[in-house]
ZANU-726695 format. One line per 5 residues: number of its first residue (from 1); their letters; for each residue x, y, z of C-alpha. Coordinates in steps of 0.1 Angstrom, whole numbers, plus 5000, padded with zeros to 4 digits. Example, Ala and Ser with C-alpha at 12.3 -4.5 7.8 and 13.67 -1.06 7.14 Angstrom:
// ZANU-726695
1 = as = 5123:4955:5078 ~ 5137:4989:5071
//
This chain:
// ZANU-726695
1 = mpgyt = 9032:1451:5661 ~ 9013:1463:5633 ~ 9003:1440:5605 ~ 9023:1454:5574 ~ 9057:1451:5594
6 = gskdd = 9071:1419:5572 ~ 9061:1443:5540 ~ 9071:1475:5555 ~ 9105:1482:5528 ~ 9080:1475:5501
11 = ylkrl = 9054:1496:5515 ~ 9082:1525:5521 ~ 9093:1524:5486 ~ 9061:1523:5469 ~ 9053:1552:5492
16 = krieg = 9084:1571:5483 ~ 9070:1564:5445 ~ 9042:1581:5448 ~ 9062:1608:5465 ~ 9078:1618:5432
21 = qvrgv = 9044:1611:5412 ~ 9032:1640:5435 ~ 9060:1662:5432 ~ 9061:1656:5394 ~ 9022:1670:5393
26 = armve = 9033:1696:5412 ~ 9062:1707:5387 ~ 9034:1701:5362 ~ 9014:1726:5375 ~ 9043:1752:5378
31 = edvyc = 9048:1743:5339 ~ 9013:1750:5325 ~ 9007:1712:5311 ~ 8976:1709:5295 ~ 8949:1705:5324
36 = idvlt = 8938:1666:5312 ~ 8973:1652:5315 ~ 8982:1667:5350 ~ 8946:1649:5359 ~ 8958:1622:5347
41 = qisaa = 8989:1622:5368 ~ 8967:1626:5396 ~ 8942:1595:5387 ~ 8980:1576:5389 ~ 8990:1585:5420
46 = tkalq = 8956:1582:5437 ~ 8958:1548:5423 ~ 8986:1538:5435 ~ 8975:1554:5471 ~ 8946:1532:5469
51 = avalg = 8969:1499:5462 ~ 8986:1508:5494 ~ 8955:1515:5515 ~ 8944:1485:5507 ~ 8972:1458:5513
56 = lvegh = 8974:1477:5547 ~ 8938:1470:5553 ~ 8941:1431:5543 ~ 8970:1430:5566 ~ 8954:1446:5592
61 = lghcv = 8925:1419:5590 ~ 8948:1394:5586 ~ 8970:1401:5617 ~ 8951:1428:5639 ~ 8919:1412:5635
66 = vnaar = 8932:1378:5637 ~ 8950:1382:5664 ~ 8925:1403:5686 ~ 8899:1375:5674 ~ 8919:1346:5692
71 = ssree = 8927:1368:5718 ~ 8890:1378:5729 ~ 8850:1384:5713 ~ 8856:1415:5729 ~ 8889:1423:5715
76 = gaekv = 8880:1409:5682 ~ 8847:1427:5680 ~ 8866:1463:5682 ~ 8892:1452:5656 ~ 8863:1444:5631
81 = reaad = 8846:1475:5642 ~ 8879:1494:5636 ~ 8886:1481:5606 ~ 8851:1492:5593 ~ 8851:1527:5605
86 = aiarl = 8894:1528:5586 ~ 8874:1514:5553 ~ 8842:1537:5551 ~ 8868:1565:5554 ~ 8887:1553:5527
91 = vrs = 8855:1549:5508 ~ 8845:1581:5511 ~ 8876:1595:5501
//
């Protein structure tokens, strides 16, 4: 079971809000809104996605990694590597 299961509804609400923001950005482009205003909205949507990602990382570390480490050293190490890889992908994006 994923670490975010207890907060699933909150994550879905946030993601739907972000989806609306992205649709708003597309509408702004369709309506030829000033570039800086579009970039400002893109920045807001990006920050919102990053906040969701950080919450998921925290949940993964607190739930999945901890449970794996309790199970065995090898499973814990594997989950830590998995988390490190995911964090690296987030940092690169």
